[in-house]
C-alpha positions in Angstrom: -15.6 -42.3 59.9 -12.8 -39.6 59.7 -10.4 -42.1 58.1 -13.0 -43.1 55.5 -13.8 -39.5 54.6 -10.0 -38.7 54.3 -9.6 -41.7 51.9 -12.5 -40.5 49.7 -11.2 -36.9 49.6 -7.6 -38.2 48.8 -9.0 -40.5 46.0 -11.0 -37.6 44.5 -8.0 -35.3 44.6 -5.8 -37.9 43.0 -8.4 -38.4 40.3 -8.6 -34.7 39.6 -4.8 -34.3 39.5 -4.6 -37.3 37.0 -7.3 -35.8 34.8 -5.6 -32.4 34.8 -2.3 -34.1 33.9 -3.9 -35.8 30.9 -5.1 -32.4 29.6 -1.8 -30.8 30.2 -3.1 -28.6 33.0 -1.8 -28.3 36.6 -3.9 -27.5 39.7 -2.5 -23.9 39.5 -3.7 -23.4 35.9 -7.1 -25.1 36.5 -8.0 -22.3 39.0 -6.8 -19.5 36.7 -9.2 -17.7 34.4 -9.2 -18.9 30.8 -6.8 -17.2 28.5 -8.2 -14.6 26.1 -7.9 -15.4 22.4 -5.2 -13.4 20.6 -6.5 -10.3 18.9 -6.5 -10.6 15.1 -4.2 -7.9 13.8 -4.3 -7.0 10.1 -1.0 -6.2 8.4 -1.0 -2.5 7.4 1.8 0.0 6.8 1.5 0.9 10.5 3.0 -2.5 11.4 4.9 -3.5 8.3 7.5 -2.3 5.8 7.1 -3.0 2.1 9.8 -3.0 -0.5 9.4 -3.4 -4.3 12.2 -5.1 -6.1 13.0 -6.0 -9.7 13.6 -9.7 -10.5 15.5 -11.3 -13.3 12.8 -13.9 -13.9 10.1 -14.0 -14.9 10.3 -11.1 -17.3 8.2 -8.0 -16.7 7.8 -8.8 -13.0 8.5 -7.1 -9.7 8.4 -8.6 -6.2 6.7 -7.0 -3.2 8.2 -8.0 0.1 6.3 -7.0 3.2 7.9 -7.5 6.6 6.1 -7.4 10.0 7.9 -4.7 12.0 5.4 -4.9 14.9 5.5 -6.7 18.2 2.5 -9.0 17.4 1.7 -11.4 14.6 -0.3 -9.9 11.7 -2.4 -11.3 8.9 -1.8 -10.5 5.2 -5.3 -11.0 3.9 -6.0 -11.4 0.2 -3.8 -9.5 -2.2 -2.1 -6.1 -2.0 -4.2 -3.4 -3.6 -1.7 -1.6 -5.8 -1.7 1.1 -8.4 0.9 2.9 -10.4 1.2 6.6 -10.8 -2.1 7.8 -9.3 -4.4 5.4 -11.0 -8.2 5.6 -11.0 -8.3 2.0 -9.9 -6.0 -0.8 -8.6 -4.4 -3.4 -10.9 -6.2 -6.7 -11.4 -5.7 -9.5 -8.9 -4.6 -12.9 -10.2 -7.5 -15.0 -8.7 -5.7 -18.2 -9.6 -2.9 -17.3 -7.1 -5.1 -17.8 -4.0 -3.0 -19.5 -1.3 -4.4 -22.4 0.9 -4.4 -20.2 4.0 -4.1 -16.6 5.1 -0.4 -15.6 5.4 0.4 -15.0 9.0 3.5 -12.9 9.8 5.2 -13.2 13.1 7.4 -10.2 14.0 10.3 -10.1 11.5 8.7 -12.5 9.0 7.7 -11.5 5.5 5.0 -12.1 2.9 5.5 -11.7 -0.8 3.4 -10.8 -3.9 4.4 -11.0 -7.5 3.6 -8.1 -9.8 3.2 -8.5 -13.5 4.0 -5.0 -14.9 3.2 -5.6 -18.5 2.3 -8.3 -21.0 5.4 -10.0 -22.4 3.6 -10.3 -25.8 3.2 -6.5 -26.2 -0.6 -6.8 -26.1 -1.1 -4.4 -23.2 -2.2 -0.8 -23.9 -1.5 2.5 -22.3 2.0 1.7 -21.2 4.2 4.2 -19.5 7.4 4.4 -17.4 6.2 4.2 -13.8 7.6 6.5 -11.0 5.3 5.7 -8.1 3.3 2.9 -6.6 0.6 2.9 -3.9 0.0 -0.2 -1.8 -2.9 -0.8 0.5 -3.8 -3.9 2.5 -7.1 -5.7 2.5 -9.0 -6.3 5.7 -10.3 -9.6 7.0 -13.5 -9.3 5.0 -11.5 -8.4 1.8 -14.0 -5.8 0.9 -11.6 -2.9 0.5 -8.5 -1.5 2.0 -7.7 -0.9 5.7 -5.2 1.5 7.3 -2.9 4.0 5.5 -1.4 3.5 2.1 2.3 2.7 1.6 4.4 4.1 -1.2 7.3 1.7 -1.8 10.0 3.0 -4.2 9.5 1.8 -7.8 12.7 0.5 -9.5 14.0 2.7 -12.3 12.9 1.7 -15.8 9.7 0.0 -14.7 7.3 -0.2 -17.7 3.6 -0.6 -16.8 0.7 -1.1 -19.0 -3.0 -2.1 -18.6 -2.2 -5.8 -18.3 -0.5 -5.2 -14.9 -1.6 -7.7 -12.2 -0.7 -8.8 -8.7 -0.8 -12.1 -7.0 -2.3 -12.9 -3.6 0.1 -12.7 -0.6 2.3 -15.7 -0.5 4.6 -17.2 2.2 7.7 -17.4 -0.1 9.1 -15.3 -2.9 9.2 -18.3 -5.2 5.5 -18.9 -4.7 4.8 -15.3 -5.5 6.7 -15.3 -8.7 5.0 -18.3 -10.1 2.2 -16.0 -11.2 
């Protein structure tokens, strides 16, 4: 009877080890508590650095480059909420620039947004030479800004009018400048 019981226990243990191997687990990890899901961290000026740069093409555009300076991945939701020279509201967001997925930035990685500063056809009104820009990040619900506001330096001779617009966050500079 002892031999039979030993064979049954051995067969059960062998079956369990085989099942664990198929799932990629080991006996040690099967006993461990399940891992907690990673906390979702929104990109903000507290964990990123944003730079505003001129580009040669397309005309009347700037590029926002935001780099994750934190130790954990962060998510760049929606589009940057930007305004020039203490505006009453943010510039319009180019809805057609929505990416297929939220841009995730691992530490050291960057997200990009294209900024149209003025209409190339001269149709924009209220134009002025800009000296300051405010940049805020949207939260997961995209119902407003979260965290503090950044103030990246505005390149000299940046003309802004009421046709200014910004793209959603993109994974590459090339994608951001399509808009």
